[in-house]
C-alpha positions as a Markdown table, in Angstrom:
| # | Residue | x | y | z |
|---|---|---|---|---|
| 1 | Unk | 108.9 | 1.2 | 4.2 |
| 2 | Unk | 109.8 | 4.9 | 4.4 |
| 3 | Unk | 109.1 | 7.7 | 2.0 |
| 4 | Unk | 112.4 | 9.2 | 0.7 |
| 5 | Unk | 111.3 | 11.9 | -1.7 |
| 6 | Unk | 109.0 | 13.5 | -4.2 |
| 7 | Unk | 109.4 | 14.3 | -7.9 |
| 8 | Unk | 107.1 | 16.6 | -9.9 |
| 9 | Unk | 106.5 | 17.3 | -13.6 |
| 10 | Unk | 103.8 | 19.8 | -14.6 |
| 11 | Unk | 102.2 | 19.1 | -18.0 |
| 12 | Unk | 99.7 | 20.9 | -20.1 |
| 13 | Unk | 98.0 | 18.6 | -22.6 |
| 14 | Unk | 95.7 | 20.4 | -25.0 |
| 15 | Unk | 92.1 | 19.6 | -25.2 |
| 16 | Unk | 90.7 | 18.1 | -28.4 |
| 17 | Unk | 90.3 | 20.4 | -31.3 |
| 18 | Unk | 86.5 | 21.0 | -30.9 |
| 19 | Unk | 86.9 | 21.8 | -27.3 |
| 20 | Unk | 89.8 | 24.1 | -27.9 |
| 21 | Unk | 87.7 | 26.0 | -30.5 |
| 22 | Unk | 84.9 | 26.7 | -28.1 |
| 23 | Unk | 86.7 | 26.7 | -24.7 |
| 24 | Unk | 90.2 | 28.1 | -24.8 |
| 25 | Unk | 91.4 | 27.1 | -21.3 |
| 26 | Unk | 94.9 | 26.0 | -20.6 |
| 27 | Unk | 94.5 | 23.5 | -17.8 |
| 28 | Unk | 97.8 | 22.1 | -16.5 |
| 29 | Unk | 98.2 | 19.3 | -14.0 |
| 30 | Unk | 101.2 | 18.1 | -12.1 |
| 31 | Unk | 102.3 | 14.5 | -12.0 |
| 32 | Unk | 103.8 | 13.3 | -8.7 |
| 33 | Unk | 106.2 | 10.5 | -8.1 |
| 34 | Unk | 106.6 | 9.4 | -4.4 |
| 35 | Unk | 109.8 | 7.4 | -3.8 |
| 36 | Unk | 110.5 | 4.9 | -1.0 |
| 37 | Unk | 113.5 | 3.3 | 0.5 |
| 38 | Unk | 112.4 | -0.1 | -0.8 |
| 39 | Unk | 112.6 | 1.0 | -4.4 |
| 40 | Unk | 108.8 | 1.3 | -4.9 |
| 41 | Unk | 107.4 | 4.5 | -6.5 |
| 42 | Unk | 103.8 | 5.6 | -6.5 |
| 43 | Unk | 102.1 | 8.0 | -9.0 |
| 44 | Unk | 99.7 | 10.8 | -8.1 |
| 45 | Unk | 98.4 | 13.9 | -9.8 |
| 46 | Unk | 97.5 | 17.4 | -8.7 |
| 47 | Unk | 95.4 | 20.2 | -10.3 |
| 48 | Unk | 97.7 | 23.1 | -11.3 |
| 49 | Unk | 95.2 | 25.5 | -12.7 |
| 50 | Unk | 95.6 | 28.1 | -9.9 |
| 51 | Unk | 98.5 | 26.8 | -7.9 |
| 52 | Unk | 101.3 | 24.2 | -8.3 |
| 53 | Unk | 102.1 | 21.5 | -5.8 |
| 54 | Unk | 105.7 | 21.8 | -6.8 |
| 55 | Unk | 105.8 | 25.0 | -4.8 |
| 56 | Unk | 105.0 | 23.0 | -1.8 |
| 57 | Unk | 108.0 | 20.6 | -2.2 |
| 58 | Unk | 109.8 | 21.7 | 0.9 |
| 59 | Unk | 106.6 | 21.5 | 3.0 |
| 60 | Unk | 105.8 | 18.0 | 1.7 |
| 61 | Unk | 109.3 | 16.8 | 2.3 |
| 62 | Unk | 109.2 | 18.1 | 5.9 |
| 63 | Unk | 105.8 | 16.4 | 6.5 |
| 64 | Unk | 106.4 | 13.0 | 4.8 |
| 65 | Unk | 110.1 | 12.2 | 4.1 |
| 66 | Unk | 111.4 | 9.7 | 6.6 |
| 67 | Unk | 107.9 | 8.6 | 7.6 |
| 68 | Unk | 106.7 | 5.0 | 7.2 |
| 69 | Unk | 103.9 | 4.6 | 4.6 |
| 70 | Unk | 102.2 | 2.3 | 7.1 |
| 71 | Unk | 101.9 | 5.1 | 9.6 |
| 72 | Unk | 99.7 | 7.1 | 7.4 |
| 73 | Unk | 95.9 | 7.1 | 7.4 |
| 74 | Unk | 95.7 | 6.6 | 3.7 |
| 75 | Unk | 92.0 | 7.2 | 3.3 |
| 76 | Unk | 92.3 | 10.6 | 4.9 |
| 77 | Unk | 95.3 | 11.9 | 2.9 |
| 78 | Unk | 94.6 | 14.5 | 0.1 |
| 79 | Unk | 93.5 | 12.9 | -3.2 |
| 80 | Unk | 96.6 | 13.9 | -5.2 |
| 81 | Unk | 98.9 | 12.3 | -2.6 |
| 82 | Unk | 96.8 | 9.4 | -1.5 |
| 83 | Unk | 96.8 | 8.2 | -5.1 |
| 84 | Unk | 100.5 | 7.7 | -4.9 |
| 85 | Unk | 100.4 | 6.3 | -1.4 |
| 86 | Unk | 97.8 | 3.7 | -2.3 |
| 87 | Unk | 99.8 | 2.9 | -5.5 |
| 88 | Unk | 102.9 | 2.1 | -3.3 |
| 89 | Unk | 100.9 | 0.1 | -0.8 |
| 90 | Unk | 99.2 | -1.9 | -3.5 |
| 91 | Unk | 102.5 | -2.7 | -5.2 |
| 92 | Unk | 104.0 | -3.7 | -1.8 |
| 93 | Unk | 101.2 | -6.0 | -0.9 |
| 94 | Unk | 100.7 | -7.3 | -4.5 |
| 95 | Unk | 97.0 | -6.1 | -4.7 |
| 96 | Unk | 95.2 | -3.5 | -6.8 |
| 97 | Unk | 94.3 | -0.2 | -5.1 |
| 98 | Unk | 90.6 | -1.0 | -4.9 |
| 99 | Unk | 91.3 | -4.0 | -2.6 |
| 100 | Unk | 92.8 | -1.5 | -0.1 |
| 101 | Unk | 89.7 | 0.7 | -0.2 |
| 102 | Unk | 86.8 | -1.8 | 0.0 |
| 103 | Unk | 85.0 | -4.6 | -1.7 |
| 104 | Unk | 84.8 | -4.3 | -5.5 |
| 105 | Unk | 81.2 | -4.1 | -6.5 |
| 106 | Unk | 81.6 | -3.6 | -10.2 |
| 107 | Unk | 84.2 | -4.7 | -12.8 |
| 108 | Unk | 83.7 | -1.7 | -15.1 |
| 109 | Unk | 83.3 | 1.9 | -14.3 |
| 110 | Unk | 81.5 | 4.1 | -16.8 |
| 111 | Unk | 82.8 | 7.6 | -17.8 |
| 112 | Unk | 80.8 | 10.5 | -19.2 |
| 113 | Unk | 81.6 | 12.4 | -22.4 |
| 114 | Unk | 81.9 | 16.2 | -21.9 |
| 115 | Unk | 81.5 | 19.4 | -23.9 |
| 116 | Unk | 81.8 | 23.1 | -23.0 |
| 117 | Unk | 79.2 | 25.5 | -24.3 |
| 118 | Unk | 78.8 | 25.2 | -28.1 |
| 119 | Unk | 76.2 | 26.1 | -30.7 |
| 120 | Unk | 73.5 | 23.5 | -31.0 |
| 121 | Unk | 74.7 | 21.9 | -34.3 |
| 122 | Unk | 78.3 | 21.7 | -33.0 |
| 123 | Unk | 77.1 | 20.1 | -29.8 |
| 124 | Unk | 75.0 | 17.5 | -31.7 |
| 125 | Unk | 78.1 | 16.6 | -33.8 |
| 126 | Unk | 80.1 | 16.1 | -30.6 |
| 127 | Unk | 77.3 | 14.0 | -29.3 |
| 128 | Unk | 77.5 | 11.8 | -32.4 |
| 129 | Unk | 81.2 | 11.4 | -31.8 |
| 130 | Unk | 80.6 | 10.4 | -28.2 |
| 131 | Unk | 78.0 | 7.8 | -29.3 |
| 132 | Unk | 80.4 | 6.5 | -31.9 |
| 133 | Unk | 83.0 | 5.9 | -29.2 |
| 134 | Unk | 80.6 | 4.0 | -27.1 |
| 135 | Unk | 79.7 | 6.6 | -24.4 |
| 136 | Unk | 76.2 | 6.5 | -23.0 |
| 137 | Unk | 76.2 | 9.8 | -21.2 |
| 138 | Unk | 77.1 | 13.2 | -22.5 |
| 139 | Unk | 77.6 | 16.0 | -20.0 |
| 140 | Unk | 76.6 | 19.3 | -21.7 |
| 141 | Unk | 77.4 | 22.7 | -20.3 |
| 142 | Unk | 74.1 | 24.4 | -20.9 |
| 143 | Unk | 75.1 | 28.0 | -20.2 |
| 144 | Unk | 73.3 | 29.7 | -23.1 |
| 145 | Unk | 69.6 | 29.8 | -22.4 |
| 146 | Unk | 68.7 | 30.4 | -26.0 |
| 147 | Unk | 70.5 | 27.2 | -27.1 |
| 148 | Unk | 69.7 | 24.6 | -24.5 |
| 149 | Unk | 66.4 | 23.4 | -25.9 |
| 150 | Unk | 67.8 | 23.1 | -29.4 |
| 151 | Unk | 70.8 | 21.3 | -28.0 |
| 152 | Unk | 68.6 | 18.7 | -26.3 |
| 153 | Unk | 66.5 | 18.3 | -29.4 |
| 154 | Unk | 69.3 | 17.9 | -31.9 |
| 155 | Unk | 71.3 | 15.5 | -29.7 |
| 156 | Unk | 68.2 | 13.4 | -29.2 |
| 157 | Unk | 67.4 | 13.4 | -32.9 |
| 158 | Unk | 71.0 | 12.5 | -33.8 |
| 159 | Unk | 71.6 | 9.9 | -31.1 |
| 160 | Unk | 68.2 | 8.7 | -30.0 |
| 161 | Unk | 67.9 | 6.8 | -26.7 |
| 162 | Unk | 71.5 | 5.5 | -26.8 |
| 163 | Unk | 73.0 | 8.7 | -25.4 |
| 164 | Unk | 71.7 | 10.4 | -22.2 |
| 165 | Unk | 72.1 | 14.2 | -21.8 |
| 166 | Unk | 73.6 | 15.3 | -18.5 |
| 167 | Unk | 72.5 | 18.9 | -18.6 |
| 168 | Unk | 74.7 | 21.1 | -16.4 |
| 169 | Unk | 73.8 | 24.8 | -16.7 |
| 170 | Unk | 76.1 | 25.8 | -13.8 |
| 171 | Unk | 73.1 | 27.6 | -12.3 |
| 172 | Unk | 72.7 | 29.7 | -15.5 |
| 173 | Unk | 68.9 | 28.8 | -15.7 |
| 174 | Unk | 68.9 | 31.7 | -13.2 |
| 175 | Unk | 65.7 | 31.1 | -11.2 |
| 176 | Unk | 62.9 | 28.6 | -10.5 |
| 177 | Unk | 60.4 | 29.9 | -13.1 |
| 178 | Unk | 63.0 | 29.9 | -15.9 |
| 179 | Unk | 64.3 | 26.5 | -14.9 |
| 180 | Unk | 60.7 | 25.1 | -14.9 |
| 181 | Unk | 60.0 | 26.6 | -18.3 |
| 182 | Unk | 63.1 | 25.2 | -19.9 |
| 183 | Unk | 62.7 | 21.8 | -18.3 |
| 184 | Unk | 59.1 | 21.5 | -19.6 |
| 185 | Unk | 60.3 | 22.4 | -23.1 |
| 186 | Unk | 62.9 | 19.6 | -22.9 |
| 187 | Unk | 60.5 | 16.9 | -21.7 |
| 188 | Unk | 60.5 | 15.1 | -25.1 |
| 189 | Unk | 64.3 | 14.8 | -25.1 |
| 190 | Unk | 66.7 | 12.4 | -23.5 |
| 191 | Unk | 67.7 | 14.3 | -20.4 |
| 192 | Unk | 69.4 | 12.1 | -17.8 |
| 193 | Unk | 69.6 | 14.8 | -15.0 |
| 194 | Unk | 69.7 | 18.5 | -14.4 |
| 195 | Unk | 72.8 | 19.4 | -12.4 |
| 196 | Unk | 72.7 | 22.7 | -10.5 |
| 197 | Unk | 70.1 | 24.3 | -12.8 |
| 198 | Unk | 69.8 | 27.6 | -10.8 |
| 199 | Unk | 71.3 | 29.2 | -7.7 |
| 200 | Unk | 69.5 | 28.5 | -4.5 |
| 201 | Unk | 70.5 | 28.1 | -0.8 |
| 202 | Unk | 67.0 | 27.2 | 0.1 |
| 203 | Unk | 66.2 | 23.5 | -0.6 |
| 204 | Unk | 62.5 | 24.2 | -0.9 |
| 205 | Unk | 63.1 | 25.9 | -4.3 |
| 206 | Unk | 64.7 | 22.7 | -5.6 |
| 207 | Unk | 61.9 | 20.7 | -4.1 |
| 208 | Unk | 59.4 | 22.8 | -6.1 |
| 209 | Unk | 61.5 | 22.3 | -9.2 |
| 210 | Unk | 61.5 | 18.5 | -8.7 |
| 211 | Unk | 57.8 | 18.6 | -8.4 |
| 212 | Unk | 57.4 | 20.4 | -11.7 |
| 213 | Unk | 60.3 | 18.9 | -13.8 |
| 214 | Unk | 60.2 | 15.3 | -14.8 |
| 215 | Unk | 63.9 | 14.4 | -15.2 |
| 216 | Unk | 65.9 | 13.9 | -12.0 |
| 217 | Unk | 67.6 | 16.9 | -10.3 |
| 218 | Unk | 71.1 | 16.9 | -8.9 |
| 219 | Unk | 73.3 | 19.2 | -6.9 |
| 220 | Unk | 77.1 | 19.2 | -7.0 |
| 221 | Unk | 78.2 | 19.1 | -3.4 |
| 222 | Unk | 81.4 | 18.3 | -1.5 |
| 223 | Unk | 79.9 | 18.4 | 2.0 |
| 224 | Unk | 78.3 | 15.4 | 3.6 |
| 225 | Unk | 76.2 | 17.8 | 5.7 |
| 226 | Unk | 74.7 | 19.5 | 2.6 |
| 227 | Unk | 74.1 | 16.2 | 0.9 |
| 228 | Unk | 72.3 | 14.9 | 3.9 |
| 229 | Unk | 70.3 | 18.1 | 4.4 |
| 230 | Unk | 69.1 | 18.3 | 0.7 |
| 231 | Unk | 68.2 | 14.6 | 0.5 |
| 232 | Unk | 66.3 | 14.9 | 3.8 |
| 233 | Unk | 64.4 | 17.9 | 2.4 |
| 234 | Unk | 63.6 | 16.0 | -0.8 |
| 235 | Unk | 65.3 | 18.7 | -2.8 |
| 236 | Unk | 67.3 | 16.5 | -5.1 |
| 237 | Unk | 67.2 | 13.0 | -6.7 |
| 238 | Unk | 70.9 | 12.4 | -6.9 |
| 239 | Unk | 74.2 | 14.3 | -6.5 |
| 240 | Unk | 77.6 | 14.8 | -8.0 |
| 241 | Unk | 80.5 | 14.7 | -5.4 |
| 242 | Unk | 84.2 | 14.7 | -5.1 |
| 243 | Unk | 86.9 | 14.3 | -2.5 |
| 244 | Unk | 89.4 | 11.8 | -1.1 |
| 245 | Unk | 88.7 | 8.2 | -0.3 |
| 246 | Unk | 87.3 | 8.9 | 3.1 |
| 247 | Unk | 84.9 | 11.6 | 1.8 |
| 248 | Unk | 83.7 | 9.5 | -1.1 |
| 249 | Unk | 82.9 | 6.6 | 1.2 |
| 250 | Unk | 80.9 | 8.9 | 3.5 |
| 251 | Unk | 79.0 | 10.3 | 0.5 |
| 252 | Unk | 78.3 | 6.8 | -0.7 |
| 253 | Unk | 77.0 | 5.7 | 2.7 |
| 254 | Unk | 74.6 | 8.7 | 2.7 |
| 255 | Unk | 73.4 | 7.8 | -0.8 |
| 256 | Unk | 72.9 | 4.2 | 0.1 |
| 257 | Unk | 70.9 | 5.1 | 3.2 |
| 258 | Unk | 68.7 | 7.5 | 1.2 |
| 259 | Unk | 68.3 | 4.9 | -1.6 |
| 260 | Unk | 69.6 | 7.3 | -4.3 |
| 261 | Unk | 72.3 | 6.9 | -6.9 |
| 262 | Unk | 75.3 | 9.3 | -7.2 |
| 263 | Unk | 78.3 | 10.0 | -9.4 |
| 264 | Unk | 81.8 | 11.2 | -8.8 |
| 265 | Unk | 83.9 | 14.1 | -10.0 |
| 266 | Unk | 87.1 | 13.5 | -8.0 |
| 267 | Unk | 89.5 | 15.3 | -10.4 |
| 268 | Unk | 87.7 | 15.8 | -13.8 |
| 269 | Unk | 90.4 | 17.1 | -16.1 |
| 270 | Unk | 93.2 | 14.8 | -15.2 |
| 271 | Unk | 95.4 | 12.4 | -17.1 |
| 272 | Unk | 95.2 | 8.6 | -16.9 |
| 273 | Unk | 96.7 | 8.8 | -13.3 |
| 274 | Unk | 94.0 | 10.7 | -11.5 |
| 275 | Unk | 91.3 | 9.1 | -13.7 |
| 276 | Unk | 92.4 | 5.5 | -12.9 |
| 277 | Unk | 92.5 | 6.3 | -9.2 |
| 278 | Unk | 88.9 | 7.6 | -9.4 |
| 279 | Unk | 88.0 | 4.3 | -11.2 |
| 280 | Unk | 89.4 | 2.3 | -8.3 |
| 281 | Unk | 87.5 | 4.3 | -5.8 |
| 282 | Unk | 84.2 | 4.2 | -7.7 |
| 283 | Unk | 84.5 | 0.4 | -8.1 |
| 284 | Unk | 84.0 | 0.1 | -4.3 |
| 285 | Unk | 81.1 | 2.4 | -3.9 |
| 286 | Unk | 77.7 | 0.6 | -4.3 |
| 287 | Unk | 75.7 | 3.8 | -4.8 |
| 288 | Unk | 78.1 | 5.2 | -7.4 |
| 289 | Unk | 76.2 | 3.8 | -10.4 |
| 290 | Unk | 76.1 | 6.9 | -12.7 |
| 291 | Unk | 78.9 | 7.7 | -15.1 |
| 292 | Unk | 81.9 | 9.5 | -13.6 |
| 293 | Unk | 82.9 | 13.0 | -14.7 |
| 294 | Unk | 86.5 | 11.9 | -15.2 |
| 295 | Unk | 87.7 | 13.1 | -18.5 |
| 296 | Unk | 91.1 | 12.1 | -19.8 |
| 297 | Unk | 89.5 | 11.3 | -23.2 |
| 298 | Unk | 88.8 | 15.0 | -23.9 |
| 299 | Unk | 92.5 | 15.8 | -24.2 |
| 300 | Unk | 94.6 | 14.9 | -27.2 |
| 301 | Unk | 96.7 | 12.5 | -25.1 |
| 302 | Unk | 95.9 | 10.8 | -21.8 |
| 303 | Unk | 99.6 | 10.1 | -21.2 |
| 304 | Unk | 99.0 | 6.4 | -20.7 |
| 305 | Unk | 100.6 | 5.1 | -23.9 |
| 306 | Unk | 97.5 | 2.9 | -24.4 |
| 307 | Unk | 97.4 | 1.5 | -20.9 |
| 308 | Unk | 94.2 | 3.4 | -20.0 |
| 309 | Unk | 91.6 | 1.8 | -22.2 |
| 310 | Unk | 88.0 | 3.1 | -22.6 |
| 311 | Unk | 85.7 | 0.6 | -24.2 |
| 312 | Unk | 82.0 | 1.3 | -24.8 |
| 313 | Unk | 82.4 | 4.3 | -22.5 |
| 314 | Unk | 83.8 | 2.4 | -19.6 |
| 315 | Unk | 87.1 | 1.4 | -18.0 |
| 316 | Unk | 87.8 | -2.1 | -16.8 |
| 317 | Unk | 88.8 | -2.0 | -13.1 |
| 318 | Unk | 92.5 | -3.1 | -12.9 |
| 319 | Unk | 93.5 | -6.2 | -11.0 |
| 320 | Unk | 97.3 | -5.6 | -11.3 |
| 321 | Unk | 99.1 | -4.5 | -8.1 |
| 322 | Unk | 98.8 | -0.8 | -7.4 |
| 323 | Unk | 97.3 | 1.8 | -9.7 |
| 324 | Unk | 97.3 | -0.4 | -12.8 |
| 325 | Unk | 98.3 | 2.2 | -15.4 |
| 326 | Unk | 101.6 | 3.2 | -16.8 |
| 327 | Unk | 102.8 | 6.7 | -18.0 |
| 328 | Unk | 104.2 | 7.2 | -21.4 |
| 329 | Unk | 107.2 | 9.3 | -20.5 |
| 330 | Unk | 107.9 | 10.4 | -24.0 |
| 331 | Unk | 104.4 | 12.0 | -24.0 |
| 332 | Unk | 105.0 | 13.5 | -20.5 |
| 333 | Unk | 108.1 | 15.2 | -21.7 |
| 334 | Unk | 106.4 | 16.4 | -24.9 |
| 335 | Unk | 103.7 | 18.2 | -22.9 |
| 336 | Unk | 105.9 | 19.2 | -20.0 |
| 337 | Unk | 106.0 | 22.8 | -19.0 |
| 338 | Unk | 107.8 | 22.6 | -15.7 |
């Protein structure tokens, strides 16, 4: 079965009203169709925030067109293309993608809710919306030091123990003393984890933070070397990671060996396509027990036409051949920009 061509459509689906109000990003992605000489077509998706895969059309054609799918090392291909390649392979073999990656270890994969920086009362209202939709984890961008304690308090008061707060300051807690002070103030509240609370290249600073802050501490890494080093130095309790299938399997192996959980952020702001591929991958990773940062639900349309279903904050792992999700082409055309 040979690859015969690529097709691209760039879409920009607005974020939900509350997110648009506080975070005015335009975040396009490009949907990819990979065609074959046997009539099978696979779906992929690429981040188009800073560059567009469409501009690489000639290069991709030169590299892949005419090549047999079975000659590719699917696990090592880039995430945005391997999604489509695995989709084709699954359809051809009559199996879901996860069966081509590894043994399925869970039937449902949990997703996190997500909010950009917002005033505390607005954040608490978003948290209530998340809880009402069945989400159990709310990832909060805690960039404003004067707000984070009130945010944690108001969310905990509004949602109680049913909603965990994944506090992600993107290093805006600045330094170890500030991070320790804020973490101690938030001890009464329902913090799941602190992700990248302050900048540090020295693992010993995070080891000190762990000793002084009760909730778990995480780093967001895409390097197996760094993940191994920081776990070896006892500088983090868990980690957020992203990459292709081969990378995610390596990260999972390290987490299993260390006896720690992890979570994935393989695409984040994608549609149903990238998000469902991430679900397939996570379903095969034993250590990936924490809610994924895959967020099709924070846009006004996930482009699935109802085929991507989130129930109680989780997605059932498909058992249909291939990716197991369908695109609503009317929605794709409505939000298409290229």
